[in-house]
N, C-alpha and C positions, 0 to 999 in steps of 0.2 A: 635968417632969410634964405630962401632957396636960391641957388645960383641962377642967373638969367639964362633963358634958353634962346636969346636973340642970336647967338652965334650958331645955333643949330636950328635952322628954320625949315619951312616946308621945302624950300629950294634944296636944302641939304638932303632931306628925306628923298626927294625926287631924284636927286643926283645919284644916290646910293642904289636906287632901283635901276636907273639907267646904266650905271656902272656894271651891275650884275647881269644886265640883259644884252650886253654887247661882248663879242669875242675879239673886237678890234683893240689890240693892246695899245696902239697909239692913242686911240680915243679914250681908252680907260685911263691912261696916264694924264690926259688933258682934263678929263672930268674930275679925277681925284685932286690934281693940283689946284684947279680953279674953284671947285665946289665942295670938296669933302675934307681936305686936309685941315683947314682952319677949324672946322667943327670938331674933328677928332682931337686937335691940339688943345682947344679950349675945354673940351669935355674932360680930358685926362687931367689937365691943370686944375680945374675946379674941384674934381673929386679928390685929388691928392691933398689940396689945401683944406677942403671942407671937412674931411675925415682925418686930417693930420697924419697922413702916411709919410712921415719924414725919416724913419729909420731905414736907410737904403744902403746899397753897396756902391752907390755913385755919389760924387760930390755935387753934381749939377742936376737939379730936378728935371731939366729939359732932356738930359740923357735918359732918365727913367721914363719920361714921356715917350721918347723915341722907341724904347723897348716895347711899351704898351701899344703904341700905334702900329708897330710892326706886327704885333700879335693880332690887333683888330683887323688888319688887312688880310691876315691868314684866315680870318673867320667871316669876312664880309660877305662871302658868297652864301653863307648859311642864313642870312637874313631873308625872311619871307613875309612881305607885307600882307599877304592874304590871310595870315593867321591873326591879324588884328593888332599886332604890336607896332608901336612907333619905333623908328630907328633910334631915337634919342634914348628911350627907356631900354631898349634891347642892348645897345652898345654900352650904355651906362652900367648896366648889370654886369656885363663882361668885364669892364674896367674894375669895378669894385671887387669882384671875385678874384681877378688876377692879382690885385694888390694885396688882398688878404692872404692868398696862397704864397705870394712873394715874401710877405712879412713872416709867415710861419716858417718858410724855408730858412730865412736868415736867422730866425730865433733858434731853430734846431741846431744850426751850425755852432751857435755861441754856447749852447748849453749841453751839447752832446757828451762832453766829458765831465759834466757836473753830476755827482751821485744825488739821488733823491732820498732825503731822510724819511725813513719809514716809521709809522706809528707802532709801538709795541708796549709791553707791560711796564717798561721802564721809562716811558715818555715823560711822566710827571717828574721823576727824579732827575732825568737828564736835562730838563729845561726849566727847573725851578729857579726863580730869581730870588736869591737870598735877601731877606729884608734887613739882615744885619750888615750887609756890605756897605762900604762907604759909597757916597754918591758917585765918585769917580769910577767905581768898579761896576756900577750898574749899567745895563744896556741902554743906549740912547733910545728915545721914544720910537724913532723910525725903525730901529733894529728890532725892538719888541714887536711892533706891528707886523713887520716882515716875517718874523719868526712865527707869530701866531697865524698869519695867513697860510704859511706852509703847512702848519699842523692842521688847520681848519680844512684845507683842500685835501690833505691826506685822509683825514677822518671821513669827510663826505664821500670821497672817492671809494674808500674801502667799504662804506656802508650804504652805497648809493641805491641798491635794490631793496634795502630795508627802509630807507627814508622815502624812496619813490618806487613802490612796487610795480607800477605800470611801466611798460617798456618805453612808451612815448615820453612820459614824464622823466624817466631816467635819462633819456637822450637829451632832453632840454637841460636838465641839471648838469650833465656832463659838458655840454657846450658852454654853459655859464662858467663852470669850474675851469674850463680850458682857458678862459680869459684871465682868471686868477693865476693859473700856471704860467702864463706868458705875459704877465702884467708889466714886467720891466722893459719889454721890447715891443709891446703892442700899441701902436700909435692911434688908439681910439679913446677919446676923452669925454664924449657926451652920450647921454642916454639914448638918443635917437640912433646914433651910429652903432651902439652896442646891440640894440634891438635888430637893426639891419643885419649885423654880423651873425647873430644867432639865428634869425629867421631864414637867412639864405644858406646857412650851414646845414640846417636840418628841416627846412621847409615847414615851419610851424607858425601859426597865426599869433600875433602879439599878445592877446589876452592869456593864452596858455603860458607864454614866456613870463608874463607878469606874475601869474599864480606861483610858478616854481621859484622865480627869483625872490618873491616875498618870503617863501618858506626858507630858502637858503639864507636870506637876509636875517630872519629871526634867529636861526641857529647861530649865525655869526655874531649878532648883537648880544644875545644872552650869554654866550660863552666868552666873548671878548670882555664884557663887564666883569665876569668872574676872574678872568685872567689878569686884568688890571688890578683887581682888588687883592688877589691872593698870590700872584706871581707864577702860577702854573695852570695848565689846562686840565679840564675835567669833563671831557665829552661824555 
């Protein structure tokens, strides 16, 4: 169910226009405190919880909201109602993009010192799971899956222009693969949120994303079945 817009009413929309149309700082402060702040507060709160942006550098979600609201205030003067956009959608998009970039920055900090395993001719030998090992020596299921995902992402990245010769399709595929690269720290868990992330990252319509994601999904599924059956990858 979509979050209620009752907190962001036409009165809020009008107040933002009024805020931008006055140079009286005392009046601006009054308008913001009485008519805008609550709308911004609830907007940031709902987006954080709806898309599960919970991996943060702060302990209190309200501290994160404060950071976002401060950013919204730095951009509020850019809102132009004559372009046809509603303030609710305009600032909602800003919040989502801010949170995505914020999460990416945090992720990069955590993985900056971790080397990425590259695919090479010895990949099969290096990652073969010996069938003769005792059960205690075998990799746990989650570790097997994580290992395979790393190999899958590396393979698709290295062959992205072979798999997707068109530039636009390659960009979509890379955006999807980026989600796999950052899977441990990306707080997006539902299909709708994934599509929003990809669409806003590269400005592509949903049907195109579906086409590329299906192809990547088939590559994943077919090779993962082989991996489970044989204990090694054979892309």
